[in-house]
N, C-alpha and C positions, 0 to 999 in steps of 0.2 A: 529526470523524469519531472516534467514540468510540473510547476503543480494543478495550472490549468485540467492537467489533467482528475484531478480529481472528483472532479464536476459528473465525470461516465464514470470511475472503475465504484464497484458494486464487488460483491466480499462474492468468492462464486462457491460457496457452500448455501448461510441463506440468502445471497442475496438481498444482502441490508444494502444501508445506501444512504448517507457519505460514511465513507472509512474514515479515522483519526491515522492523521502523520502527527508520525516524529520522526525531524531530520538531526541525522546523527552532521553529516556533514554537506555543504551546498554552497556553491558560486552563482554561475545564473538559472543553476538546476538542481535541484533537492539530486545528490549523487551518495549516497548512503541514509540507510535509516527505515526507516519500516511503517507499515500501515497498519493499523487492527482494527476490527470489525467492534466496534461497540455491541451488536444483537450477540453473536458467541463468542467472541471473543480472539478469536485463531487472529495470528498473528502473518504479520507476508514483509518479506521482506524485498529493502530497495541496494541492492547492492553496481557500485558502475553507473549509475543513471537506473535503470533497469527494476520492475517492479516481478517480482518472484508470485505471480497471483494460485502457482497449484496450490489447490486445498493437501492440505497435512494431509499425511498418510499416504500419498498417491508421487 
């Protein structure tokens, strides 16, 4: 995932923007990490460079 994507990503549950990024692995892009919504607390994993923005419970 490119860091510039943070400029457009919003929480799919509460629509809060921006999300907080925590990086576990990075080269030119974020390979593994998580996005956290500071408003509702939902966490979205980043695996193999792809953010999983499916709301929890779906």
